[in-house]
N, C-alpha and C positions, 0 to 999 in steps of 0.2 A: 320393334322386334327385328326389322330389317337392318337397322343401324347396329344393333347388337351382334347380329350374324356377321356383318361386314367387319366389325372390330375383331371378332373371333378369327375370321379368315386371315386378317392382317397380323394377328398375334399382339394383343394389347400390351402397351408399354407401361410398366408400373412406375411408381413415383421415384424409385431408386435407380431408374435407368435400366430396368430389366427388359429383356427381349424374349418374345415368344412365351411369355408367362413365367419365365424363370428369372429369379434374382441372382445377380452375380455373387452376392454375399450370403445367400440363403442356404440353409441346410434342409429346407422343406421343399425341395424341388418338385417332388411328386404331387404334393398338395397344391402348389402353385399351378401346376399343369392342369389339374382337375378343374380349377375355378379361376380362369384368367380374368373374367369380367369383374369379379369381386376384388381381385388384387388391383386392377386398374383404377377402380373408383373408391378406394378406401379413403375415408375422411379422418385424417390424423390431427385436425386442428384443435381438438379438445384435449389432446395429451399434454401432460405437464412436463414438456421438454423444451428447454430454451433453444432459440434459433442460433445463438452465438454466445461465446464465452463472456463477452462484456455484459450480458444481461444477468450474470451471476453476481455483479457488484452490488453491495449494499445489504441491508438487513442483517448485519452481523450480530451475534448474540452477546448478551451480558452474562457474566458468571461471577459469583461471590468468591473472594479470596478467603481461605479458611485458616490454614496453618500459619501462614506468615503474619496473620492479623491477631494472633492469640493475646497479645498484650495491648490491644487497641480497644478504645471505647466506642469507636464509630464502626459502621459497616463499610467495607470497601468492595466495590464491584469493578470488574475489568471488561471493557468492550474488546472483543477478539477480532481486531482488524486484520490479523494475519490470515483470516479465513476467506480472503478474496482470491480470485483466479491466479494472480501473480504473487500472492502471499504478503501483501502489505497494504496499509492504509492509502498509499499513494495511487492505487487503482482509481480511487474516486476523483481526485483532481486531474489525473492524467486524462481520463475520459472527458471530464468537464471542459478542460482547456482545449482539447482537440475539437470537440463538437462545437464549442463556442466559436473557435476560429473558422471552422467550416461554415457555420451559419452566417458569419460575417463576410464570407467569400475571400478570406485571407489565405487559405491553404486548400489544396486539391490532392486527393490520393493519386499516387502514380506520377505526379508532376512536381510536388513540393518536397524539398529536402528540409528536414527539421534538424535544428541544432539546439542542444540544451545542456547547461551545466547541472551536475547532480553529485550528491554524495553516495548515491547508490540506488535507493528504493524508488525514487521518482524516475530515474533512468530506466530501471527494470520495468516499471509500469508503462512508461512511454514506449519501450521496446515491444512490450506485449501488445499494446494498442496499435502501434505502427505495423506490426506483423498482421494484425486483423484487418486493418484498413488499407494497407498497401503504400505506406510512406517509407522513404529512405530516411534513416535517423543516424545522426552523428552525436555522440555524447562525450562531454569532457568530465573528468572525475579525478579527484586527488589520488595519488598512487598509494596512500596509506590505507585505502579501503580494502575489504577482503577479496581474496581470489574468487570466492563464490560469486560475488557481484560481477566481476569481469566476465566470468564464464557464462553466467545466465544472460547477461546483455548480448553477448555474442551468439548464444544459442537462439535468441529471438531474432537474430539477423542484424542487430545494430552495429555500427562502427564505433570504436572507442578510442579516445585520446586521453592518456594519463598525464596529470600535471604535477608540478613540484609540490611535494607534501608540506614543505615549510611555508608555502604560500596559502595553504588552507583553501577554503571555498572561495575566498576572494580571488585567488589566482585561477581557480577553475572557471569562475564567471568571466574573468578577463580573457582567458584563452577562447572561450566560446564566442565572445565578441570579435576576437581576432579572426576566428574562422569565418564568421559572418562577413567580415570585411574582405576576406579572400574571395568571396562569391559576389563582389560588387558588380561584376560584369553580367551576373545572372541574378540580380537582386529580387526579381519578381518570383523566382522559384526557390527561395530559401527563406526560412522563417524560424524565429525563436519564440517559444511559448512563454518562457521566463517565469517560472513558478514563483519567484520572489516578488514579482510585480503584478502578476495576473489576477484580477478580481474574480475570475472564474474559479480560482483555487479556493477562495473564501466562500464563494456562492454555493458550491456543492456541499460544503459542510453545514452551511446555514440551512440548506434545503433538504438534506438527507441525514447526515450524522447527528446533528442536534435534535431534530424531531424524533429520530429513532431512540435516542437516549431518554427524551422526555416521555415518549409513549411507553417504552418498556419499564420505566420506573413509575409510571402513572403520575408523573409530575412531582414525584417526591425526592428527586435529586436535590441535595443541598450544596454540594461542592463538586466542581469539575477540575481535574488536574491533567495537564498535557505538556509534553516536551515541545520545545520551539525549534523548528528547523526553518521552513519557509514561513511558518506562522499561520498557515491556512486553517489548520484544524482548530487550534485554540481560539482563533479569531471568529471563525464561522460558528462553531459550537457555542462559544461564549456569548456572541451576539444573540443567537437564537434563544438560549436558556435565559438570558437576562430579559429578553422580550416577553418571555412567559412568566418569569418570576424575578423581579429586580433584586430580590434578596439572595439569589444563588451566588455563591462565591466562585470566582474563576482564578485558577493559579497556573502560571506557566512554569516551565522547568528548563534550566540551562546548566551546562557543566560548570562546576566551580573553577575549573582551570581556564575557562574561556567565558567569563561572566560579563560580557559586553553590555547586556541589557541592564545590568546592575551597576554600570559605570566602570567596569574593569576593562582589562585588555584581552584581546584574542590570544589564544594559546593552544598548544596541542592537547588533545584529550582522547578518550576512548569511546565516548558516547556518539557513535556514528549516526549522522542524521540530525543531531541537535548541535547547538552552539556553532553556527556558521561563521561567526567572527564579525558580523555586522547586523544592523537592524533591518530586516526585510521591509520593503515599502508597504506590503499588505498587512503587516502585523499591527493590530490595534492595541497599543499599550494601555489605553484607557479602560479597556474592557476587563483587564486583569487587576485583581486585588494585590497580587504580588508575584514576582518571579523567584521561585525557589532554586537555590543552588545545590547541586548534587555532585559529589566527587566521583570520578570515574571508577575508582576501586570499589566504592559502595554500589554503584550501578551494576558492575560486573558480578559482584558477590550476590546481589539480589536476583539477577537474571538466572544464575545457577540455582538458587534456592527455589525459584518459581518452577523449575523443571523437576527438582527432587521432592518438593513439598506439595506443589499444586498440580503437577502433571502438565504444566504449560511450558513447552519448549519455545522460548521467545528470545528476541535480541536484546542488546545492551540498553537501548533506549526504553524498552519495556521495564527493565530493571530500574532505570532512573525514575520513570514515572511512578513505579511502585514505591520506591524509597520516599519520594516526596509525598505520596498519598498516605503512607504509613506515619510519616512525621505529623501530618495533619490529624490523622485518626487517633493519635495518642494525646492530643491536646484536650484538656478538660472541657473547654468550651464547645468541642465538637462531639461530645459523648452522645451516642444514639443517632447521630446524623448519618446520611447516606452519601458516601464519596464515590464518584465514578472516575475512573482513569481509563487509559487506552493501552492495549498491547499492539503496537504498530506493525511489527514484522516477525516472521518465523525464525526460530533459532538456527535452523539448518543453513541459513544464509551467512552464519558467522563461525562455521566450523574451523576455518583457518585463522581466526582472529584470536585476540587475547581471551575472549570469553571461554574458549575450550582448549586453550594451549596445553594445560596439564593433561587433560583427557586425551588430546591428540597424541602427545608424546607417549603416554601410557599405551595407547592403541598401537602405535608404531613399533613399540618394543615387545609386543605380545608375540609369543612363539607357539607354534602348534604342538599339541601333545600327542603322544603315540596312542594308537588305537589297536588293541590286541584282537 
């Protein structure tokens, strides 16, 4: 009792930094003044509130596609990976690669400068995590990527270096290594996570994305379809699903205009995030039954249809994944099977791109009407 009276005389300090029983952000000042002891000793540990935004990553839902699959004999479900904190599938590997490097003592928040080549979504996810953890981040990116990507990266506090669009992702990777070289006098304080080579990229999909798909489908998934950028998702999910059921079919997706994985040549295309122009080191070609080629124009058209028919505002790579999944769903041998694909990113990230070019022009030409 004496201890309680002493606390009352001092004016107990609440968990939100309140003084004299009043919270700086509270509209319940009178109530707080009446019971300062209860306010000081509130136990909030049981509340369903995350401590930080990175804890929201994972456990994204699956949803059936209905209208775009009307002519299909198979069922097609999409995993909505754009429902992550920075709105793309890349939140998973960004977190995984950072935490892996931290555990190995390779990087330190507030000390290490991170440099990473990106086509956009990985850069945004790394910028998101760098902001949370306190890293300086420098990103290299082809200049053909959308304005939204540039603005979002800068909004998270990352520095951005744009590269020659004709050099593709290969040029972007080269520039990242050149920047690393410029830090040679401070080599201990600069680090490249390198999503195309980093096993932690694959590991997080093997440990989280794959099991989520298996659990949510009760192990009844027959086919998995995923576009190939770094190769982390299709490799990690593919390896996990095959470990559970060797009969599961795994299909990759690449742009028809840059069909390197099918023996073609790199070239310009609109499926941002896919078709990087080379085979990433972490990509397991043996896990895939085939790499399906999708034309950019078909991917764009399908992404638009997903918004108007399924209510899913997604990016161009989501359109490409869906085109490939529907092609498989129409094959007689897949009738009645369950096909799972991924919606990697949110459509608002592509407002200035070819995906919404016509709608953007229409919106720009709109005129206000008079109101009597």
